[in-house]
C-alpha positions in Angstrom: 5.5 22.0 -16.7 8.7 23.6 -15.4 11.3 21.5 -13.7 10.7 23.1 -10.3 7.0 22.3 -10.5 7.6 18.7 -11.6 10.1 18.2 -8.8 7.6 19.6 -6.3 4.8 17.4 -7.5 7.1 14.4 -7.4 8.2 15.0 -3.8 4.6 15.5 -2.6 3.3 12.4 -4.4 6.3 10.3 -3.2 5.7 11.4 0.4 2.0 10.7 0.3 2.4 7.3 -1.3 5.0 6.4 1.2 2.6 7.3 4.1 -0.2 5.3 2.4 2.0 2.3 2.2 2.7 2.7 5.9 -1.1 2.7 6.5 -1.5 -0.5 4.4 1.4 -2.2 6.2 -0.3 -1.4 9.6 -3.6 -2.9 8.4 -1.7 -5.9 7.0 0.0 -6.6 10.3 -3.2 -6.0 12.3 -5.2 -8.3 10.1 -2.5 -10.9 10.4 -2.6 -10.7 14.2 -6.4 -11.1 14.0 -6.0 -14.2 11.8 -3.5 -15.6 14.4 -6.0 -15.0 17.2 -8.8 -16.7 15.2 -6.5 -19.7 14.7 -6.0 -20.2 18.4 -8.0 -23.0 20.0 -9.9 -21.4 22.9 -12.0 -23.0 25.6 -15.1 -21.2 24.2 -16.1 -22.0 20.6 -16.3 -19.0 18.4 -19.4 -19.3 16.2 -18.4 -16.9 13.5 -14.7 -18.0 13.0 -15.3 -18.9 9.3 -17.0 -15.7 8.5 -14.2 -13.6 10.1 -11.6 -15.7 8.3 -13.3 -14.9 4.9 -13.4 -11.2 5.8 -9.7 -11.2 6.7 -8.8 -12.7 3.4 -10.7 -9.9 1.6 -9.0 -7.3 3.8 -5.6 -8.8 3.0 -6.3 -9.0 -0.8 -7.4 -5.3 -0.8 -4.3 -4.3 1.2 -2.1 -6.1 -1.3 -4.0 -4.2 -4.1 -3.6 -0.9 -2.4 0.1 -1.6 -1.8 0.6 -2.4 -5.4 -1.1 0.7 -6.6 0.7 2.9 -4.1 4.0 1.3 -5.0 3.5 2.0 -8.7 2.5 5.6 -8.0 5.5 6.0 -5.7 7.9 4.7 -8.4 6.3 7.2 -10.9 6.8 10.0 -8.4 10.4 9.1 -7.9 11.0 9.1 -11.6 10.6 12.9 -11.4 13.8 13.0 -9.3 15.7 12.5 -12.6 16.5 15.6 -14.6 14.5 16.3 -17.7 16.5 15.6 -20.8 15.7 16.7 -24.3 14.8 14.0 -26.9 16.9 14.3 -30.1 14.8 13.6 -33.2 16.9 12.2 -36.1 
C-alpha cells in the first residue's frame, strides 16, 4: 500500500475508534447512573432490583471489553501516523 493510502486508512480508523469509545463512555456513565438509582432506598420496594443489578454488571463488562478492543484498534491506527521506514537486512 502506498503511504498516502496507509495514512488515509489510519486517520479514518482512528476517528471511528475514537467515536466508538465516546459511545462506550456514554453507555458506561449511563449504566453507572442506573446502578446508583437502583442503590437508592425508596419508599416503594423494587421487586427486580437484583435482576437489574446483574444486567448492569453484564453491560459494564461488555462496555469494558468494547473499550479495550477499540483502544487497541485506535493505537494500531495511530501507528500509521509514523513514516514508513525501510528495513535493512544484514
